[in-house]
N, C-alpha and C positions, 0 to 999 in steps of 0.2 A: 627422668633426665631434666636438668635445668634448661629454661628457655634460652634462646639465642641472646636475648638482651641481658639476662642474668650472667651468662658466660662471658659476654663482652665487658660487663661491669667489673666482674672479678678479675679479668685479664688486665683491664685498664688500672684497677686499684693496685694490683700486684706490680704492674710496671711503675706506677707512681711511688710505691713504697720502696722499690728497688733504686729508683733515681734518687730519692731522698736519702736512702742509706749510703748510696755511693758518694754523696757529697760530704758526709760526716768525716770519713777517713781523710779526704782531701784537705780538710781543715786541721786535723790532728798530725797527720804524717810529717809535714814539713818541720814541726816542732820536735818530733821524735828524731829526725834526721839531724837537726841543728844540735840537739842534745848529744848525739853521737860524735859530732864534730868536736865538741868540747870535752870528750873523754880523753884523758891524758894516758891512761893505762894501755889502751889498745888503739893505735892510730888506724887500723883496718875496720874499726867498728861500723862506720858508715857503709863500706862496701858490703860487709856482712849483713847489715840490715836491709840494703837494697836486694841482696840475693834472697834473703828470707821473704821479703815482699813478693818477689817473683814466684818463688816456690809456693807461697800461700795463695797467690792468684790461681795458679795451676791447680792446686789442691781444691780450692773453692769451686772452680769450674767443674772439675771431675765429680766432686760431691753433689753438685747441682744436677749433673747429668744422671747420676745414679739415683738420686732422690726422685727425680722426674719420671724416671723409667719405670717406677713402681706403679704408675697411674695409667689411666687410659690415654690414648693419644690426644683427646680433646682437652685433658687436664695437664698435660706435660709442660706446656709453655708457662702456665700460671704457676705450677709447682716449682719449676726452675727459678722463675723470678722470686718466689717467696723464699726459697733457700738461699739464693744470692743476697737478698735483702737482709735475711736473718744473720747469715754468716758475716756479712760486711758491717752490720750494726754491732755484732759481737766483737769484731776486730777493732772497730772504732772505740768502743767502750773499754776494751783491754788496753789500748794505747793510751787512752785519756787517763785511766787509772794508773798505769805505769808512770806517766809523766807526773801525776799528782804525788805518787809515792816517791819518786825521785827528788821532786821539789821539797818534800818534807824531810827527806834524808839530808839533803844538802843544807837545809835550814838548821837542822839539828847539829850538823857538823860545824857550821858557822857559830852557833851558840856555844858549843863545847870548846871550840877553839878560842873564842873570846874570853871564856871563863878561865882558861889556863894562863892567859897572859897577865 
């Protein structure tokens, strides 16, 4: 069994990783919502994206609880924080990739529109 100081360091590192991961979507998500406001085809897109975010947060929490429950009591909090950090990091990366792809798509459409004129 790891020593008390080792367990404390692991828990502290997990909490720090989770805090860092939480900041990433907070930087990307406003751009994602702004892009939704610019959508002409579907004026309800922003509301749908906010609902998706709420559902994702619930699913992330549920997944973290399940992931943590597979370990001993001593490890549960650390495992939960690790899961939350990983899931949040993945979501931030997906949003960033989506926005980059969307920007490339819009740039290609601008170029194609300019060539036709």
